N, C-alpha and C positions, 0 to 999 in steps of 0.2 A: 504495499499499500504505499502510495506517496503520501510524505509527511510535508507541510507547509507551514513556515512561520511567516507571519506578516508584521512588520515592525511600522505602526501607526495605524490608528483606528478612526482615520478621517474617512472622507467619501469615497477616495480611492481605495484605501485599506479595507474597508468595509464591503466594498463590492468585489474585490479581488478575494477576500476570505471566503464571501458567500459563493463565489464561483468554484473556489476549491472545495468547500463542503458540498455543493450540489454535483461535483465530479467524484464524491467519495473519498477524498482524502481527510488525512486527520490534520486538523488546522489549529494552530497556536497564534493568537494575537497578542503583539506587545506594545503597550502604550503607556506613556507617562501617568495618563489619567486612567486608571484601572476602569473605572465604571464605564467607560468607553469602549472599551474591550470586552467587558463583560455583557454589553448590551448587543453583541453579534452572535445570535443565536447558533449553536451547533459547534462553537469554536471554544478553544481553551484559553481562558484570560490570565495574563501575566502581567506584571508591572515592568517598567523599564528597568534593566539591568537583569533581569531573570535570564537563566540560561535559555540558549536557542535550543529546540527540540527537532524542528524542521531540515530535511536535507535541501529543501528549497526555501530559500529566503527572499521575501519581497521587501524591498526598503519603500514603502508607500508614504515617503515623506517628501518636502519640499527640497528641491537641491540643495539648498542652502543649509539645510539639516545635517545632509551627510556626514560633514566632517565630525560633527559630535558624536553622531552614531557610530563611526568606525572607529573613534577613540576608544568606545567602550567595547565594542563587539568584534573589531577587526580579526582577532586571533580564532574568534569562533568561526568565522566564515570561511576559513582555509578549507578546501576541500569540498565545499558546498557550491550549488548553483544558486547565484545571486541574480535576483530579477529587478531591474531599474524602469520604474515606469514614470521618471520625472521628466518634467518638461522646464528646463532652466531659463525663466522669462524675466526680465526685467520689466515691470508693470508700469513703469514710468514712460518707457521709450516702446515697449513692447518688442524690444530687440531681445536675442539670446544673451543671457547673462553666463558667460563662460569666461575662464581666465584666458589671456592673449596665448595663442598657438594651440589651444584645446578645440579639437573637432566636435567634441560630442560629450554629454555628461557619462554616458555610458563607457565610452573609452577611457576618460578619465578616471572612472570607478575601477575598469579593468586593470589601469596601472597602479592604482593605490591597492589593489588586492589580487597580487600576483599568483596567489595558491587558490583561487577561487576561479569558477567559471561565470562569466557576466552575460546575462540574457537581457535585451532590450525589449520591453513589451507593456502593453497596458496604457501607453501615453498617447494614442492617436485617438481614443475615443473618450467621452465625457463619464463620469462616473455612472450617472442615471442610466446610460445605454449599457454600461457593463452589468450593472445590478438587474436590469430588465432583460438583458439577453437578445434584445431586438432593437433595430432601429427602423421605424417607418414599416414595420411587419417582415423586414428582413433580419437573418441572424446577425447580432453584432460581430464586426470583423476585428480582429486582433492581430497586429502585426508582430512579428517575433523575428527578432535578428540575433545572431550569436555566431562566433567562429567556431563553436563546438555543436557538432552534429546532434550529438545524444541529448544534450542540454535543450536544445532548441525543440527537439521533438518530446521531451518530456514535458515541457512548458505547453507546447502544442497540445498534447494529448490531455491535458488538465482543461483547456480551453473546450476542446471538442465534446469532452466527457460531459461539460457542463451546457451543452446545447448551442455554444457560440461557434463561430468559424474562425480557425486560424490560418493565417498567410505567411507563408516563408519569406521574409523580406531580404533573407541573404546573410552576409557577414556583419560583424559587429560595426564596422565602418559605415554601414548603411543608417546607422542610429542617427547620423546627423541630419539624413533626409527625415526620419520619422520625427525628430525633436522639432524640426521645422514645420512639418505637418501639424504636429501638436499645437505649436505656439500658434499657428495660423488658425486652427479651430478655435483656442482660447480667445483670440482677438476678435472673431467673429461673434463669439458669445458674449464677451465683455462689452462690446459696441452693439449689441441688441440685434444682430442679424441673424443670428442661429440660435434657438432655444437650447437651454443647458441639458434638456431633455432629447435633444436631437444630434444631428451631427453627420459625419461622413459615414456612407454605407457603400459595399460592395454588392452591386445587383447582377444576378447572374440570369 
């Protein structure tokens, strides 16, 4: 059985935890506010600093919070599949908020976690469509990128087992495209052109 730890019990964390539960995985949710984690039905709730129990770890946090989380959990992430759903956006300019020379948050994360396998996923759809599993009647499409085929297949299998559609976006270098797409969708939502319950969909 797949075991998943979601760090962060906000909208994305709750939605991804629900996907894992629907897929039949054992899910642990870690949050500084344990009450928020306990509100996710079917998941084991723990406070920040608790040991990670999942083989797949989803960092469902703002990009700016990654450094603090890694200072606590980096040693425990060795040998695990680490999923990055972040969209590093400067909400003042709506530009990507990345250090100079960094192409994507996912690639930076991989550089910081050389003993982990990093997968980019869950960042190109809003939390509401992840939780619902559909966008305008079509299955919600989750793009998945990684340099490790097995890790990519594992995350994709969880997505499809929950009834959503997984799309192979290729190697981790494609994360920059995905983060641009995620940023564009957020911009459209923030400017009222796309509802937070809607978004991009792949129609076949």
